[in-house]
N, C-alpha and C positions, 0 to 999 in steps of 0.2 A: 753146880759144876757147869750149868748152861749159861752162866753170866757172859755178857759180851762186852768188849772194849768199845771205844769210840768208833771204830770201823766195822763193828759188828762181828768181830772174830771171837769165837769161843776158844776154850783151851784145846778142843779137838782140831780146830782150824790151825792153831799154832803148832800142835804136834805134828800134824800132816805136813805143814810147810817146812818143819825142821827135820823131818824123816825119823821121828821117834816111834818106831813100830810098837815097842813094848808099852809105851805110854798110851798109845791108841788102843791096844788090846785091853789094858786096864780100864780106860775111860769108858769104852763101849760096854765092857763087862759090868761096869757100875751104872750103866743106863743113861749115859749122855745122849743127847739127840743127834744121831748121825746125819740127820736131814737139815740141821740148823743152817741157815743161810746168812752170810755176812751182808753188809750194806749194798754190795754189788750183786747179791743174789747167788753167790758161789757157795757150794757145800764143800766139806773137807775132802771128799772123794775127788772132786774136780781139781782141787789143789794138788793132791797126790798124783793124779794123772798128768797134770801139766808139768810136774817136776820129774816124771818118769820113775816114780817110786812104785814099782810093780808089786812088791810085797805089801806095802801099805794099801794100795788099791785093792788087792786081793782081800786083805783083812776087813776092810770097810764094806766091801761087797758081801762077804760071808757073814758079817755081823749086822747087816740090816740096811746099809745105805742103799739108795735107789729103790725105796719101797714102791715108788711109782713106776710100773713096768713100761709105761709109755716113753720113759726116759732111756730105756735100754738100747734103742737104735743109736742114739747120740753117743752113749758110752762106748758101744762097740766100735763105732766109726772113729771116735777119738782115740781109743786104745789101739786100734790098727795103725794109725798114724803115729802115735806116740811111742809105741813099744816094738814096732816092726816084727821080727820073727818071734819074740817072746809073746806077742799078742795072741797067737793061735791058742795056746793053752788057756790064757786069761779069758779069751772070747768064749771058749767052751764052758769055762766055769761061770761066766756071766749068764750065758744062755741057760745052763742047768739051774742056776740060782733063780733066774727069772721064771723058769717053768715051775720050779718048786713053789715059789711064792704064788704063782697063778693058781696052782692046785689047792693051796691053803685058803685062798680067798673065795 
């Protein structure tokens, strides 16, 4: 399921770009790599953010995207710009998830 097309897109990238939250839930549950990067170095989470898919962004964060806590500041900044008022709750979730992951490591 982690196969890539000629642009480096996985099925998770495609589902994020198309806004298919149910497909993303299923894929992550099946163990696809949520940190897989396309040929431009973009992960599915970044695609969801850029398209303002708050629900998909939330799913990917809670299901393991952004394992690298050093990337959290970038994600918080981008979420603030992308989602406006909706970003406050999402930012809180990202911070909590980052803290939880830090405790586990």
